[in-house]
N, C-alpha and C positions, 0 to 999 in steps of 0.2 A: 234532021230538022225536027223530028217528032221528039227526040231527047231534049232539044232545046226548049220546045214548048212545054214539056213536062217540068223541066228545070224552072222555067219562067213562072209556070203557075204555082209551083211549090216555094218559090223564092219568098222569104219573109221580109217584109218592109217593116219600118219602125212603127210602134204602136200609135194608134190614133189619139191625137191630144183631145182633151175634153172640150176644148173651145171650138173644134171643128164641127160643122154641121152639113149633114147630107140632105138629100131632097125629101126624106121622111121626117126630118126633125121639125119641131114646131115650138114656138115660144109660148110659155105658160106663166101665169102670175102665181107666185107662191108667197106665203107669209113666213118670214124667218125671224128667229129671236136674236137680237143683237145685244151683246153685253159690253158695257163700257165702264170705265172707272174715272169719271170726271173729277178733276182736282187732286188725283193720287199719282205720285211719281212711280209707283211700283206696277202700274199696268198689268193687271191679271194676276198679281201676286199679293194683292193687298191684304195686310194682316192687321190693319187697324181694328180697334175694338168696335168701332162703328164703321162698317165697311163702306167704301165709296162705290161698290158695285151697283150698277144701274142696268136694268133689263128693259128693253123696248122691243117692239115688233115693227118690222118694216115689210111693206109689199115690195118685192122684187121680181123681175122677170128672169127665168131660166129656160134653157133649151132642153127639150125632152125628145127622145127618139122612140117611136113605137115599134121599130123593127131593128133590133141590134145586129142581126146577121147581115141585113142589107146595108146597115151603117158601115160595118167593118169592110164589106165587099167593095162598097163605093169608095172608101178611103183608100183601100189597096189599089184599086183600078186608077185613082187619081195619082197616087204616088208613083205607080209603075208607068204612068204616062209621061213622067218627067224625064228629060233627056239624061240627066245625070244618073238617075236610077237605072235606066235602061242600059246605059253604058256600064255601070257596075255589074249588072246581071250578066251582060255579054262578057266582061273581063273574067268574072269568076267562072262562068261556064267554059270559057276558052282555057283557063288554068287547069280545070278538071280534065278536059279532053287532052291537053298536052301531057299532063301527068300520066294518064291511062296509056297514051302512045309510048312514052318513056318506058313504063313497066313492061308493055308488050314487046318492045324492042329488046329489052334486057333479057326477058324470058326467051325470046327467039334466039338471041345470041348464045344464051346458056344452053339451050336444048340443041343447038347446032354444033356447039364445040364439043358437047358430050357425045353426039352421034359420030363426029369426026374421029374421036378417040377410040371408038369401039371397033 
């Protein structure tokens, strides 16, 4: 049981998407530069002598987290609480235990056959 808990704790879940918010995340207002090319078919690669490039600034809201370590831990706990993830962890742990038993059985049989021949 202790080995399973250690395996569970060390099991890596997929990385946290940027859109996910934890309890420490807060919404903040930021000003971003927006570049557009109105009237140009080349969108972003405008090579006209008189460029169509237009820069504007917009206020947008973004999510910011003050505690990245807690953010990751909360994500990991939420992921590991999902039934399919827990089943995957159990499956992988069982596969490791089964493989270890097979290796021990082979070693035991090999050492037993050697002692019978002596």
